[in-house]
C-alpha positions, 0 to 999 in steps of 0.5 A: 515047190519053190527053188531059189538061187543067188544071182550077181549079174543075171548068173549064179553067184558061187558062194550064196551069202555074198549075192545081189538078188535071188531067183526064185522059181515057181516049178511043178515038179510033175510036169518039170516046168517053171510057172514063174521066176521073181528076183528079190534084192538079198537082204544085207548080210548076216550070219543066219539071217538068209534060212528063215527069210527064205523060207518066209517067202515059200522057198523049199529048195535052193541051188548054189556053187558052195555053202559053208556047213553051218549054213546048210544045217540052217537051212535044214531047220527051215526045211529047205534042202540044199544042192552045192556045187552047181557051176555058174551059169544062166539061173533059168537053165540050172533049173531046168536041169535040176528039174530033169535030172540033168544037173551036173555039181561039183565040188562045194566051192565054199569051206567054212 
């Protein structure tokens, strides 16, 4: 499984479309471990670009602070599950919390 998080200054960016990079984690769901991490420069912001771009990189889950409903729909069409409402924090800790069922999510901070 590959999990992507939008990051800015090495921390989760609350709005995935305005990040500097994506932290992409290769994880083993059974052992709940991270096997590798890659930081990829985000492409220029363009509506509808990120879902197919991340799908081509093998991502099948994205964790974000906020995401609009249309973006969520586009990710679903690219077979990428979306988790919103994550707080700002260290991407690796967020992924570990997710894998261990400890990720606390709140409100989706994006309203468009």
